[in-house]
C-alpha positions as CSV (number, residue, x, y, z in Angstrom):
1,M,-11.2,-42.6,36.7
2,I,-7.3,-42.2,36.0
3,A,-6.8,-38.9,33.9
4,T,-5.0,-39.6,30.7
5,P,-1.6,-37.5,30.5
6,A,-1.6,-34.7,28.1
7,K,0.3,-35.2,25.0
8,P,3.6,-33.3,25.0
9,A,4.0,-30.7,22.5
10,A,5.5,-31.8,19.2
11,Y,7.7,-28.8,18.5
12,N,9.8,-26.3,20.2
13,V,9.3,-23.1,18.0
14,V,10.9,-19.8,17.1
15,L,8.5,-17.4,15.3
16,L,9.6,-15.0,12.6
17,F,7.3,-11.9,12.0
18,G,8.4,-9.2,9.9
19,P,7.0,-6.9,7.1
20,P,7.7,-6.9,3.4
21,G,11.7,-5.9,3.1
22,S,12.5,-6.9,6.7
23,G,14.8,-9.8,5.5
24,K,12.5,-12.3,7.4
25,G,13.1,-15.2,4.6
26,T,16.8,-14.5,4.7
27,W,17.2,-14.7,8.3
28,G,15.1,-17.8,8.6
29,K,17.4,-19.3,6.1
30,I,20.5,-18.3,8.0
31,L,19.1,-19.7,11.2
32,G,18.1,-22.9,9.4
33,M,21.8,-23.5,8.6
34,M,22.8,-23.6,12.2
35,P,22.9,-27.1,13.9
36,G,19.9,-27.8,15.8
37,F,17.6,-25.6,13.9
38,Y,15.2,-26.4,11.1
39,H,13.8,-23.5,8.9
40,F,10.2,-23.8,7.6
41,S,8.7,-21.2,5.1
42,T,5.0,-21.5,4.5
43,G,5.5,-19.0,1.4
44,E,8.1,-21.9,-0.1
45,M,5.4,-24.5,0.9
46,F,2.9,-22.8,-1.2
47,R,5.2,-22.0,-4.0
48,H,6.0,-25.6,-4.4
49,L,2.5,-26.7,-4.3
50,N,1.3,-28.7,-7.4
51,V,-1.1,-26.1,-9.1
52,E,-2.5,-29.0,-11.3
53,S,-3.8,-30.8,-8.1
54,D,-7.4,-29.8,-6.8
55,L,-5.9,-28.5,-3.6
56,G,-3.4,-26.6,-5.6
57,K,-6.0,-24.9,-7.8
58,R,-8.3,-23.9,-4.9
59,I,-5.4,-22.4,-2.9
60,M,-4.0,-20.5,-6.2
61,E,-7.6,-19.2,-6.8
62,T,-7.6,-17.9,-3.3
63,M,-4.4,-16.2,-3.4
64,R,-5.2,-14.4,-6.8
65,R,-8.1,-12.8,-5.1
66,G,-5.4,-11.4,-2.5
67,E,-6.7,-13.8,0.3
68,L,-4.8,-16.0,2.6
69,A,-5.3,-19.9,2.2
70,P,-8.1,-21.1,4.6
71,D,-6.6,-21.9,8.1
72,E,-7.2,-25.4,8.2
73,I,-5.6,-26.0,4.7
74,A,-2.5,-24.1,5.6
75,F,-2.4,-26.1,9.1
76,D,-2.8,-29.4,7.4
77,L,-0.1,-28.7,4.7
78,W,2.2,-27.3,7.2
79,Q,1.7,-30.7,9.4
80,Q,2.2,-32.7,6.3
81,H,5.4,-31.1,5.4
82,L,7.0,-31.4,8.7
83,N,6.0,-34.9,9.1
84,N,7.7,-35.7,5.5
85,A,10.7,-33.8,6.8
86,T,10.6,-36.0,9.9
87,L,10.5,-39.2,8.0
88,I,13.4,-38.4,5.8
89,G,15.5,-37.3,8.8
90,S,16.0,-33.5,7.8
91,F,14.0,-32.5,10.8
92,H,14.4,-34.1,14.3
93,P,11.6,-32.9,16.6
94,P,11.7,-32.1,19.6
95,K,15.4,-32.2,19.4
96,D,15.5,-29.5,16.8
97,I,14.2,-25.9,17.1
98,L,11.6,-25.1,14.5
99,V,12.0,-21.7,12.8
100,L,8.8,-20.8,11.6
101,D,8.5,-18.2,8.7
102,G,5.0,-17.3,7.6
103,F,3.0,-19.2,10.1
104,P,0.9,-18.3,12.0
105,R,-0.8,-15.6,9.9
106,T,-4.1,-15.4,11.6
107,P,-5.5,-15.8,15.2
108,P,-7.0,-19.3,14.4
109,Q,-3.8,-20.4,13.2
110,A,-2.0,-19.0,16.3
111,E,-4.3,-21.3,18.4
112,M,-3.6,-24.2,16.1
113,L,0.0,-23.8,16.5
114,K,-0.2,-23.4,20.4
115,A,-2.0,-26.8,20.5
116,V,1.0,-28.8,18.9
117,A,4.1,-26.7,19.8
118,V,5.8,-24.5,22.6
119,V,6.7,-21.1,21.2
120,K,9.9,-20.0,22.9
121,V,10.5,-16.8,21.3
122,I,9.0,-14.7,18.5
123,L,11.5,-12.5,16.6
124,Q,9.7,-9.4,15.4
125,L,12.0,-8.2,12.4
126,D,11.0,-4.5,11.9
127,C,12.3,-0.7,11.9
128,A,10.8,2.4,12.9
129,D,11.5,4.0,9.5
130,R,9.6,1.9,6.9
131,E,11.2,4.1,4.1
132,I,14.4,2.0,4.6
133,L,12.2,-1.2,3.8
134,V,10.7,0.6,0.6
135,E,14.0,1.3,-0.6
136,R,15.0,-2.4,-0.1
137,L,12.0,-3.7,-2.0
138,H,12.7,-1.4,-4.7
139,K,16.1,-2.9,-5.0
140,R,14.7,-6.3,-4.9
141,A,12.5,-5.5,-7.6
142,V,15.3,-4.6,-9.9
143,L,17.5,-7.7,-8.8
144,E,15.0,-10.4,-8.7
145,G,12.4,-9.0,-11.3
146,R,9.6,-8.9,-8.7
147,H,7.1,-6.4,-10.0
148,D,5.0,-6.2,-6.7
149,D,8.0,-4.7,-5.1
150,A,8.3,-2.0,-7.7
151,N,4.8,-0.4,-7.0
152,E,5.0,1.8,-4.0
153,A,1.2,1.8,-3.5
154,V,1.2,-2.0,-3.4
155,I,4.1,-1.9,-0.9
156,R,2.4,0.5,1.4
157,R,-0.8,-1.7,1.3
158,R,1.2,-4.8,2.2
159,F,2.7,-2.8,5.2
160,A,-0.9,-2.0,6.2
161,V,-2.2,-5.5,6.0
162,Y,0.7,-6.8,7.9
163,D,0.4,-4.3,10.5
164,R,-3.3,-5.2,11.0
165,D,-3.2,-8.8,10.7
166,T,0.1,-9.2,12.9
167,A,-1.2,-7.2,15.7
168,K,-4.3,-9.6,15.9
169,T,-2.2,-12.7,15.7
170,L,0.5,-11.8,18.3
171,A,-2.3,-10.8,20.7
172,H,-2.6,-14.6,21.1
173,F,0.9,-14.8,22.7
174,P,2.4,-13.5,25.8
175,D,4.2,-9.9,25.4
176,D,7.2,-11.2,27.0
177,L,7.8,-13.9,24.3
178,I,8.4,-11.0,21.7
179,A,11.6,-9.7,20.9
180,F,12.1,-6.7,18.6
181,I,14.9,-6.9,16.2
182,D,16.0,-3.6,14.5
183,V,16.6,-4.4,10.9
184,S,17.8,-0.9,10.1
185,L,21.1,-1.8,11.4
186,V,23.9,-3.5,9.3
187,P,23.6,-7.2,8.7
188,V,26.3,-8.1,11.4
189,Q,24.5,-6.2,14.0
190,I,21.2,-7.9,13.0
191,L,22.8,-11.2,13.5
192,A,24.4,-10.3,16.7
193,A,21.0,-9.2,18.1
194,I,19.2,-12.2,16.9
195,S,21.9,-14.5,18.3
196,Q,21.9,-12.8,21.7
197,T,18.2,-13.2,21.9
198,L,18.2,-16.7,21.1
199,A,21.1,-17.6,23.5
200,R,19.2,-15.6,26.2
201,R,15.6,-17.5,25.6
202,L,16.7,-20.9,24.5
203,A,19.1,-21.4,27.5
């Protein structure tokens, strides 16, 4: 019996991890503006979901309870959006590098991702002094009217949840894929660190 060749991975991926205030979304968008990169945010995916649909109502109810969307639903929606982006020509796998912001969030999602993608590097955007991030979140609360960023108790609870869940998720990837990016630096230095890491890992 002739063995069936393994199906090649659909995506080459850069993962972005970072606690609230780390600028993960901002840096993801910046990378997505570069030729050969496509940025995808699961946060934006859920925010643009039709809340009147049965699926939208189910997910919104889950999120109101402070829980994550079920793993299978998050993965299926993610795949659907990437397929649509491919069909309209904004994303060209496997030519483009997929910059993933907000996925995977759980160990099961990490395994689902590994089944369809090759993770090239994981950028862990963080800093030793979380007070810097707290200050940034307070500023964002004022500028963008985001009330959850104004409550310090909520912020610190989000840090704790991030640290707990991220440690479990990253345990599913080799340590040598993870690159720490110090976001306490000025933006041009952060950009330089990200660029140097990508140039080295994607060469």
